[in-house]
C-alpha angles and dihedrals in degrees: 000000000000119000138155122205138171114263094229093053093044093046092050093050094045086050089060099043105036093062093074092056112097116231091229121044133173090198107064095207090060090063088061137082118222114232118194121180116197136147106340099329142074114219120207122196133177133173144174090200089260100059129026126191122193130181137167126215128191111260143166103247113199094168123016117226146113142238142154128243136176105288101211093043095053090044090055093045094051091043091056096048116100120271115265093025125144114229122210119201119193137175127177145128125037097296095103089221136117119221119215115197128182122160105313094338121103129181130180116203129190110248136201123208115269090226089075092055112111121235118216093180098088121118141050120287104198100179120066136166141150122247129190110254090228090052093050090046090052094050090051098041094050096050107026095089092062097055110123119243092195106115095201092067092046092165088070093053093095148030118285107224119189143137128238142163114265132177087265093052132263113351138184114224134197116196130180129173139169096191093262098063137014130205122196124179129173138191130182106281112265114242110275097018097097111109094023114143115260105254137189112221111205123244096248092050091048090054091049093047090051092052092047090049088057090063096069139255127138099232139020123212110221125199121186143190124169087262107036144029127206124195120192114199131191117284098037097293117146131182121192120188136177113238126231109268101222145087118268111224122254095269093182090072091062095049104095115231102182105048100138102178109091124197121183115189135171102263101216096044090048095050092047092048091049090049092050099049093042090060089092098040118115116260090236100048108027090176119162120189121220113205110195126197130154109303093349140089121192115197116199141172125191117194115175090205101049109017135251142296134198135183132176129212132186108239142169103256128135105163129099118300113277137183116199135162132218139177104263094215092055091047091054092045092055097042087051089061095051115098104195129080091250137050122216118210120189109196136181112178140328092274102044130084118266125224117223126191143152088244141328110307096009115160090237119066131176132193122200129191114223125238127224109253 
């Protein structure tokens, strides 16, 4: 293989693919990136057996061929080369090495044969549709924070993506929960997505998709089977991920429908007040108490080790007095996702889940379990 490629294009592509490679690997080939030169392009591919990222970059190919080299090492080498440089990649002979040349720099990297590199792309993907990059980014950003990190309930370790009929027509929903809080966001269903299987996209894949969405492109082509998802981005970039093999719980049952106490509060002022009073809460507890009376909200934290804090806010609340506790971190996470100037809380009693939205009927909805205070 002999190929020459611009540093900027190679670095951008290595930046996309090397992230899925784990730093520590018991299988040596999984530490490597596959480089395949053919026609007028260099294809790069990396995998951890759960996610695979592939991208092609324009290249001057003198001799076609393929090899694999350590992903993080080649990324660091190319990153440290001067801007505007041309990078030459060569393999040949029996040495089992790849030579990287650029200007007066020369590196020789140990290589493994491309025939040993695993391929995640096998299998039919019968469902396909296109989704706006901004819509997909919104579905992820508004729910990602609520993904569970508890490995025992593995079916909660991702975002549940599915379509359904709503009163406003077909919708695509993203749902995530860790048992303490739940995030549910919906958009009008993209054309062709109705009837897709409900899938759970794993946490690591979600994080990679979000980073790839940041790099531009108006739309993303999505292909699905019950076991895998493939996303094709602008510029010849493809991500394939295995899906979580499990059943997502019936989240509709935990969304309260009869919470009759309505609290409307200025979102920014509320978030800052929660942040201030939680300064003295214990790391373990982080509980903040909300004391509600007509037109008034008293936030308070009591920590036997470091003291107490209180702050009052004027709010729109006309129901019976209520004292309820929440995890301050979770409250801040949710208010950070809201987009309006106000936050609407629908409460029932100190032991029941609370519903939080921008406004009545907003496409994003959050449920938060209370804490004992």
